[in-house]
N, C-alpha and C positions, 0 to 999 in steps of 0.2 A: 242134484245130479252131478256127477263127476265132470271135470273139465275135459276128460278123454271120452269122446263119444263116437259111436258108429251111426251112420244113417242107414235106415232099413226100409225096404218095401215089403209089404205082406198083405195077404187077404185076411180081413177080419170078418167074422160071421155077421156081426151087427152093422159094421160101417162100410164093408166092401174093401176096395183097394185103398191102402193108406201108406203114407210116408211118415216115418217116425224117427226120433232120436233115441238111441239106446246106450246106456252106460256100459263102458268096456269092462269095468270091474264088477258090475252087478247087472247081468242081462235082464233081470226082472224089473229094473228101473227103466221105464219107457215114457216118452213124452210125444203125444200126437202132434204132428206138424201140419198135416193136411189129409183130407179125404180126396181121392183122385178119380178122375174120369179117364178111361183109356180110349184112344183113337189111333188111327194110322195116318201118318203124314210123310210123304215122300218115301214110302216103303219102310218106315221105322215106327216103332211104338212111341206115341206121345202121351204123356200123363199130365193132365191139367187139374189144378186145384178146383174142387167142386164149386166153392163160393166165388172164386175168381178175384177176390179182393186184393191179393198180393201181386197178381199178374205173373206169378211164377209158373213155369212148366218144365217138364223133364223129358228128355229124349233117351230112350234105351238104344245105345249104340250096338253095332254088330258084334263087338267083343264082350258085351254085357255091361260095360261101364254106363253110367248115367250122367249125361250132360245136363247141367242146370242153367236155365235161362230166366231172365226177368224182363221188365219193360224196356230196359236199355240194351238187352241182348245177352250174349254168353256171359256166365258168371264163373263157373268152375266145373270140373268133372269129378264124380265120385267113382272110385275104382271098385270093380266088382270083386267080392270075396267068394260068393256062392251064388250060382244062377240056376233057378228052377224053371225058367220060362214062363210065359203068360199065355 
């Protein structure tokens, strides 16, 4: 995969809600990062890794951006390019 990547959230027919890495130069190149479980926390959508081994979770902010957290707390925010809602 290219060093230039996008992070994507989508619904897969077989896996459900997934978080993946997508090549900027070739959108057909994708790498699965996590299968996710959706819940609501403090009025926001929280997405948690199904297997929970990494301790990562994602919060969809009101503006559509995704804040990434791990066991130590806030990591970074992914800026929304296109939002279809959940």
